[in-house]
C-alpha angles and dihedrals in degrees: 000000000000121000117275093018107154091186125030118179119186120186092327112190129177127186132176122209126220104188104308093337118104119214109195111206104166112036107188115325118192117182144138124205115192135211113287094011119142108211132179120203113208137172143130123275109292094024093117098248095126091048090049090049090053089050093050090048092052088240089124137018127230124254086228139348134061130285118187115187115190091328096317120113100222096167096104103018121141120242096264092052091046090053091053092049092049093052096045104034107028135059113197128207115184134193090239093048091228094219122162105249097212095052126082121241094264092044089054091050091048096056096093089050091057090057089047090057097245116159121252098253093049091045091055093046094048094044094051091045091054091048089053089053091057094044099258101104092122094052101049093121094052121106122227093261088059093054134074121244091259091050091050089053090051089054089050091050091049089051090050091053101041097089093048092239127196091235138030112208117193120186111199089323094181098039094110097038135091120246097263093048091045090057090050092050092048089051088057091051088051089054091048090053092045090054090060105269125139109235130192119179132182115214140152092204117096094205091054092046089052089070088067124082095225131032122203114192122200129199128174093351096308136093107262096183139354115194140154114245088243090058090050092051091050091052090051091049 
């Protein structure tokens, strides 16, 4: 593993079993993602990108292989340990926002801090500060049904950032948004990356992936290509 690798994957394989039949989904993934990289994962339906995303997010464990996340070997962790790693090391942004409808914006953002054992006053201060960073400082008392889709996604991004995680994982973060709002959300991800965060996003949209600095394409459970955006632009030229 090279220094400053946030993610190190070594021969990651994942199979699902239907009765006695094995369905291999990931077939030997080797990859490093380094601190402050901005990576897009792409691939057609059935390529394994969603399974790989679940693996990176410690939402699932590999059938075999090694996954080191910021120095922690999460490959064979039990559920309780995985939950701790997810809360401390990973900030999630989902297509569906996954906000709690009865909580205000700042209460939604503060949820990871509760699990981290942070006191109420500090939780409120940190949550409101993060909402200000994503342009929602004036709407911190609003509930999700009082916010637009783009505003809900900003709340979700603030929640992902509030614990200062090692990694931001975004799964189709603009999938439910119109074009104008999608551009605004991707600008926020650009700012997050510029501030030093490591960002990995899953998308099927080429124009969204182009915001990243590196594009990893999967096909049939294997990495088909792994190129910097600059390399891709040179090939096109």
